N, C-alpha and C positions, 0 to 999 in steps of 0.2 A: 508388654512392660511388667508382667508379673515377675516377681522375684528380684526386681531391681530396686535398689534404695535410691530415693530422691536426694540429691546433694543439696544441702542448704548451706548458704553463705554466712559465715559467722561475722558479726560486727563487733569491733573492739570499741568500747565506750571509755573514755578517759575522764578521770576526775577534773573538776573545774579548776582546782589548784595546780594540777599538772599542766593544763592548757595555758594558764596564766604564766607559769614559770617559763615555758617555751616561748610564749610571746614576748615576755620581758627580755629573754636573752636575745631574741632576734632584734628587738627594738633598740638594744644597747649597742647593736653593730658587732656583736661578738662572733656570729657565724652566719653561714648561709642557710637556706632552707634545707639543702641536702645534708649538710653537716649536722645540723640540729636534729633532723630526723634519724640520722644513723646513731648519733650519741645517745638518743633516748629510746632507740629500739623501735621506732616507727617503721612499719612496713612500706608506707607510702609517703614520699616526701611532700606530696600535696596537702598533707594533713597540717603541716605548719602554717601555711597561709590561712587555712580555715580556722585554726585556733587563734591566730592573730586577729581575724576578723571578728570572731565571737568575743574575745577578750576585750576589744576596743568599743564594742557596741554596748558594753555595760552588762552583759549577762553573766 
């Protein structure tokens, strides 16, 4: 294993206001998870439900 670089996975952290904006757009019925993820440049459409969960929990 000498000479090999260890790959690290980078995590994107999104600002609270950004998460709330996405959650508000979804709750308004504007678009689906996939469409919102694509519009906002999210790599994973599964991030939309998680932002929705955290924004509705008062965080």
